[in-house]
N, C-alpha and C positions, 0 to 999 in steps of 0.2 A: 161152503162148496156146489160147482153148476154140475149136480149131472146129464149125462150125452143126452134126456128129453126133456132138460130145462128144467128136469126139480129143481130149486133150492135147498138149501140142513147150512145150521148155522155153526158143525160138527167135523173135521175132516177122517170121526169117527165114527160116525153117527149112517151109516150100511146101511139101517133097517130105513129109514127117514123117518124118524121117529120123533129128530127137531125140525120138518121139513118146512119153513114159510111160504112155499108158493111155489108161481115154475114161473122164473120169464120171456115162455111164449105167452102165458096168458097178462100180468106185471110187469114192467117196468122192476130192474136190478133194484134201480135206487129207491123205488116205491118198498117194493120186500125190506131195500136195508134199512129204513126208515120207516119204516113202515107198525104200525100199533105190536104184533103181539112182539117181533123185536124189540124190543121199546120195554117193555112192561117185562120179558127176561133178560136184558141187561140190567132195565134197577133189579133183579127180583140180589141176580149176580156182585150186584155191587154190594147190596142185600144184608147177604146173608143166606138165601135165604133160594139156597138149591133146585128145593124143592118142588117154585113159582118160577123155576126157569127152560123148563120145556122141559119133555119126556122120560133122556137125556140124562140130564145134567147131574142125578140127584144117583148117578154111577158111574161120572164123570171123575182121571183124572187130575183135571188140569190144574191145582195148583203144584202138581210135582214138575209141572210146564216151568211154572211162575208165575203168581196172583196182580192185581195193577196196585199199586203201592199207593197208599191216603191222596197224596200231592194227584198225580192220577190221574184218583175216580175222583178228589176237587178239582181239576182242569176241566171233566169230563161234564161233570156236569153243573158249573159254570155255566160251558160255554154252547149251553141246549139241550143237558141230557134230560131225561124224564124227572 
């Protein structure tokens, strides 16, 4: 989600910007979206280590929306995920 001031968070429920990864006025979105922080958080999600997935993730009910299937995780890792 990109806020009106350019702050970028990885979650639409993150109204307090606890999972803020940067600001598009300072850093291109492509750099933020492929940066080291979010790649670590993605890997932590895949591994089920939600406490290491960003400050908001331990309180999230994302599983109610459905997670990635094992096949999609394998494809993501094969495509160059961390």
